[in-house]
C-alpha distance (Angstrom), angle and dihedral (degrees) to the residues before:
residue distance angle dihedral
M1 . . .
R2 3.78 . .
R3 3.76 86.4 .
L4 3.80 90.1 87.1
A5 3.79 88.2 67.2
A6 3.78 87.7 58.4
M7 3.77 89.2 48.7
V8 3.80 90.2 78.7
V9 3.79 89.7 95.7
V10 3.78 92.3 41.5
I11 3.79 95.0 55.2
V12 3.76 91.0 46.4
G13 3.75 93.0 47.7
L14 3.75 98.3 40.5
A15 3.73 99.3 39.0
A16 3.76 95.4 75.4
C17 3.75 94.8 59.1
G18 3.77 120.9 92.3
G19 3.74 141.3 78.8
G20 3.71 145.4 145.3
G21 3.80 102.5 121.4
S22 3.80 97.8 104.7
S23 3.76 136.7 75.4
G24 3.75 129.0 -125.4
P25 3.75 135.2 76.8
P26 3.78 115.0 -29.7
L27 3.77 119.1 -108.5
T28 3.76 119.8 -118.4
S29 3.78 115.5 -107.7
A30 3.80 90.5 -105.0
Q31 3.83 92.1 50.2
L32 3.80 91.4 48.8
V33 3.79 92.7 49.2
T34 3.81 91.6 48.0
K35 3.80 93.6 48.9
V36 3.79 94.7 44.4
N37 3.78 93.6 46.6
A38 3.80 88.7 51.1
E39 3.81 89.6 51.7
C40 3.80 91.2 51.1
Q41 3.78 88.0 66.2
K42 3.80 91.0 58.8
L43 3.78 96.0 67.1
Q44 3.77 98.7 80.8
Q45 3.81 91.5 116.4
A46 3.82 92.0 60.0
S47 3.79 88.8 51.7
T48 3.79 90.6 49.2
D49 3.81 91.0 49.6
L50 3.80 92.3 52.0
T51 3.79 92.0 45.1
N52 3.80 90.3 50.7
A53 3.81 90.4 49.9
Q54 3.81 88.0 58.9
N55 3.80 93.3 58.0
P56 3.83 105.5 120.2
N57 3.81 88.9 -137.5
A58 3.83 91.6 58.1
H59 3.80 113.2 95.4
G60 3.78 139.3 174.4
A61 3.78 113.1 -33.6
V62 3.80 92.4 21.3
V63 3.81 92.3 55.7
S64 3.80 89.7 44.6
R65 3.80 92.4 50.0
Y66 3.81 92.4 52.1
L67 3.81 92.3 48.6
H68 3.80 91.7 48.9
A69 3.81 89.7 47.8
A70 3.81 91.7 52.2
A71 3.82 90.2 49.9
S72 3.80 89.8 49.7
Q73 3.81 91.8 50.7
L74 3.79 89.8 49.7
R75 3.81 91.8 51.7
S76 3.79 91.0 47.0
R77 3.80 91.5 55.4
L78 3.79 91.8 45.0
S79 3.78 89.3 53.0
A80 3.80 91.6 51.0
I81 3.79 92.5 47.6
S82 3.79 92.0 47.1
A83 3.80 87.1 72.1
L84 3.80 88.4 68.6
V85 3.78 118.2 91.8
P86 3.79 110.9 -143.3
P87 3.78 121.3 -148.9
P88 3.82 111.8 -90.9
S89 3.80 91.0 -109.5
L90 3.82 90.2 62.2
A91 3.80 101.0 32.6
S92 3.82 96.9 100.2
Q93 3.81 93.4 45.4
V94 3.80 92.1 48.2
S95 3.80 90.8 47.0
R96 3.81 90.9 51.5
F97 3.78 89.7 47.2
V98 3.80 92.7 52.9
N99 3.80 90.4 47.1
L100 3.80 91.8 52.3
L101 3.78 92.2 49.6
N102 3.80 93.0 47.6
R103 3.79 87.6 53.1
Y104 3.80 88.5 48.8
A105 3.81 90.2 54.3
D106 3.81 89.4 48.5
G107 3.80 88.7 51.1
L108 3.79 91.8 51.7
D109 3.79 89.6 51.9
A110 3.81 91.0 48.4
L111 3.79 90.0 49.8
A112 3.80 90.2 49.3
N113 3.79 89.8 51.1
R114 3.82 90.1 55.9
T115 3.79 92.3 58.5
N116 3.80 114.7 121.7
S117 3.80 122.0 -152.9
K118 3.82 93.7 -101.9
D119 3.79 97.1 40.9
T120 3.75 121.3 120.8
Y121 3.79 116.9 -163.2
A122 3.81 89.9 -99.9
L123 3.82 92.9 51.3
L124 3.79 90.9 47.3
L125 3.80 90.7 53.2
D126 3.80 92.0 46.0
R127 3.79 92.4 56.8
S128 3.80 96.0 39.0
T129 3.79 101.4 60.4
A130 3.80 97.1 143.9
Q131 3.81 93.5 49.4
V132 3.78 92.4 45.5
N133 3.80 91.0 50.0
S134 3.80 90.0 49.7
L135 3.82 91.7 50.4
N136 3.79 90.7 48.5
S137 3.81 90.6 51.0
L138 3.80 92.2 50.0
S139 3.79 90.1 48.8
D140 3.80 92.3 49.3
Q141 3.81 91.6 50.7
A142 3.81 92.8 47.9
D143 3.79 91.1 46.9
T144 3.80 90.6 53.0
I145 3.79 90.5 54.0
A146 3.82 92.0 45.8
T147 3.79 89.7 52.9
K148 3.80 93.1 48.9
I149 3.80 93.4 49.2
G150 3.80 94.4 43.8
F151 3.80 100.5 -112.6
T152 3.79 89.8 151.7
A153 3.79 94.8 168.3
C154 3.81 88.0 54.3
E155 3.78 97.8 53.9
A156 3.76 122.4 105.7
């Protein structure tokens, strides 16, 4: 359950990877990897939001706000990456990857919505075992795809 706290780096790294929603000529594998790895560096704000949520002095609405902000940052990056056209050989993997990360963002929002006024991040995780396990599973699956494709800046 505490693993979600360690997922700060994972969400930041993985969130930038995606694509396939645009038209135009497909990128080569090398171009896709270069562009996605560059995007992975742009997710520092999501990492900061998740780190701030873990502050023991943050409670309730503050924790919720940081989790929602991280989910929003993740969706923003996914939207930007969706403009990339992966090569046909990677299209299904990239599509699956984007789907997993969109579900991860949805899970962060759902977790944020469960926050009670006295909850710290740690308390929220402790009472949200099923959601945390689901988020960890999504992250693991996305990380596996990132590793296979070569999105090294996106790996946990």
